[in-house]
N, C-alpha and C positions, 0 to 999 in steps of 0.2 A: 504493500499499499504506499510505501515511501515515494514511489514515482508519481503519485497523485499530488504530493506536496512540492515536488521539484521536477519541472519539465525537462531538465537536462538528463535525468536518470532514465535508463532503459526499462522497459516493462519486464523483460526477462534477462537471463544471464547467458544467452546462447553464444555471444561473442567470447566470453570467458571460457565456456565449455569447449568451443572450437579451438581456442588457443592452447588448451591443456590436452586436447585429444592425442597429440603425438606422444606426449609423456605417458598418458594412460595406456595407449596401445603398445608402447615399448616397455612397459613396466617389467615384464619378465626378462627382457633383454638387459635392462639396466640393473636388475636385482644384484648381480654380482659384479660390481664396479671394481672389484679387486681389493678395496679397502675403504675405510671411512673417508680418507683423504681423496680417493678416486671419486667417491660419490659427491663430495663437496666440490671438486673440480668440475664434474659433469653438471652439477646444479648451477655453478657460476657461468659456465658456457651457455647453457640453456637460457639463463637469465639475460645474458648479453645478446643472444640471438633474438629472443622475444622482444627485448627493449629496442633493438635495431628495427625490427619489423614495425613496432608501434610508432616509431619516429619516421617511418616511411623510407627507411634505408634498406638496400639489399644486404642481408646478413653476410654473404660471402665477400662482397666488396668492402664491407665494414671491417671484417676480421682481417682481410688481406692488408688494408690500409693500416690498421692498428699494429699488426705484427711487423710490418715493415718500418714502423716508426718507434716502437716501444723501447728498443735497445738504447736509443738516444735520449729518452726522456728521464728527467729527474723524478724520483719517487714523490717529491713534493708537488709535481705538476701532472701526475698521472690522471687526475680527474678530467683534464682537458681531452682525454681520449675516450671518454664515455659517449655513448651513442647520441644523447641529446646535445652534446657539445660539438659533435661533428655532423649533425643532421643537415645543416645548410650546405656544407661542403660536399657531402656525399649523396644528397638527395638528387634523383634524376631530374634533368631539366624538363619542364612541362611543354 
């Protein structure tokens, strides 16, 4: 009923369910990530890919761009490589 109070909210959560579908379908494949650290790394990559998609960026081009630049970046400036900070630079021209 919250969507009745706020017109910006969706009536259903189908967009969120579609976004999580790949993770749910691959659940058995990801069950044995090798270790807790492997699972955490996989979660970080899924998060970056999903965030790139939400910012209108092709995930492959985003990861290629970041991996080519990350070795030169100071740890203090690493947030500059997050998807929303590179969105304008990497978003396809309309």
